N, C-alpha and C positions, 0 to 999 in steps of 0.2 A: 503494499500500499503506500509505504514512504517512497519508494522507487517510483511508483506511478504519479504520485504528487510532485516528486523533483522534476521527472521528465514533462509533465503538464506546465511546469514553469520553465521549461528550456534550460534546465541545469545541464552542463556539460557531463558528457558520460564519465569522463575522469573524475569528476569532481563527486559523482554519485559513487564510483568505485573506492574513493579514497575515504569518503564517510563512513562507508561498509567496513573496509579493513580497520579504520579507525575504532568502530564499534566492536569489532571482533577481538582487539587488542584489550580493550577493558574486560575486567572479570565481569561478565554480565550476570553470573550467579549470584552476585551481591546485590543485584537491583532487582526491586520489586515493584510491582503496580499495585497502586493503592489508591481509594478516592476517599473524599471528605465532603461533606455536606453542612450547609448552615444558612444562616439568615442574615441579611445585611439589614440596615436601618430601612423602615417604611416597607417592611416584610418581602423584601426582594430576596429571593430563594437562589444561592448559588450552588453548582455543584463542580468539585475540581477533582480532575484526573492527574495523578503524579506518577513519577517513576524515581524511585528513591533508591540510595545504599543506607540511609539512616532515617529510618521513619519516625524516631524521636525528635530528630532535628526539623524534619518536614512537619509534624504536628504542631512543635513548638512555635515556628514561624508563621502558620496558619491560626494558630489560636492568638497569637499576639496581633495580627492585623485584625481579626473579629474583635479583639476586645477593645482595642486603640480607637475603633470606629463604632462602637455601641452594636455590634452584630453578636450573633451567638453560634457556637459550632454546634450541629445537631448529630443527633445518634445516626450512624450509618445504616442506609435502607429507608429512613423516616422520610426523605424528600422524593423517593422513587416515583411515587404517584403523581408528582408535579411535571415530570419530564418523561418524552416517550424517545426511546432509543431509535435512530432512524439511520439510514445510509443517505449520504448526500453527495451527489456528484455534480460538479461544476463543467460544462461543456461549452466551448466556444461556438457560437451560432454559426460561424462559416464552417465548422467541421461536422455539423449535423444537420441533414436536410430532414426535417420532422415529418414530411409529406410522406416520404419514402419508409421511415424506419420508426414512427411512432408506436405501430401495432406492435412490432418487435420488442420495443422498450417496455410496453404493457405488459406483454408476455414474460419478461423478464424480470416483474415485479414493480415495475413505476407506478407508485402511487399518485404523484404530481409531477407535471413537467410546466415549468415557468420560465418566461422570458424576462430578464431583466438586464438592462444595459449591455445587449451584445451577448449575453451569456444565457443559456439554460441551465435551471438548477432542476435537477431530477431527483425525487425524494422516494426511497424504496422503504419497506419493513426492514428492520434489523437482520431477519433470516433470510431476505432476498438481496442481501449486499452482494454476495460472493457470485450469485447468478447474473446479477447486472454488470459485474465486472467482466465475466466471461463472455456476456453478450457485446458490451463494447469492444471487447478485444476482436470478437469475431467479425464485427462491423468495421473492423479498423478507425475506431473512434477512440482518440487519446483525450481522457480528460483531464481539465486543468487541475483538479483537486478531487479526490476521491476517499471519503472519510465517513466514520460512524460518529453521529453527534446526538447530543441529548436536546431534543426539541421541547420547548414548554408546552403543555397542554394549554396553559392559559397565559397572557403576558398582562403585567401591570403597568399601566400608564402613569408616568410621574410628570411633574413639572419639568421644563427644560433646565431650571437652575438645579433642581434637587437631582435630576438623572444626572447631571455633569458631576456633581460630587460623587454619586454611586459609581460611575465609570472610573473615576480616579482611585477608588479603593480596589475595584476589578483590576485595573493597570498595577496595582501593588502586587497583587495575586499573580498576574501575568509575568511579572518580572522575577519572580521567583524561579530559580533554576530547575527545583524538584517539580514545579507546577507544569503540566504539559498542556492542558486544556482547561478553560474555565467557561462554564455554561451558566447563564442567568434567566430569569423570567421577566426581565424588564423591557418593556417595548421600546424599539428604536424608532421612536416617531421621526416624521418628517422634518418637523421643527428642530428636533433634536441633530438629526444628520446634518441640517443646515448650518446649525451652530457649529458643529465640530468641524465643518469644512470651510468655516472663515479663515 
């Protein structure tokens, strides 16, 4: 999956191979994948996917961010009902003739196919992730990204000013080397996106 994403970003082959060999050099047995969940102010739920060689350090850093900004760490699994695990594929519009391939994609498990800013976003159930990768390979369509995401079942809308404060906390999680992905249920409104793009 990482290789697919790297190719989609036009990363040179030698860079990909270098990253793979670097990963092999490290003792991967010392790393474990863990998840943490919690609430930020205004009842914004966050789900953190981590890869760490020291869970004590990771949980300590995460707890410090929650505590500093008035959030709270939740019991693992308690926020599962707020997020659906989905496969999300981003494909450049020019690489995909939807008229020819839409039925193929639906057969492979596409739940939604949305066009946004020159890219198709194809969403599948988690269990259809592998079959969609296989189908795109068969059709010689290389996605920009292909990943499992936690999609919020419902989003919360905050004022733009408040949302920016929440995003600053989310940025702190994302800056932590142990945290690979941060998912949240805050609505990224048009007003918020406009403010961020200023």
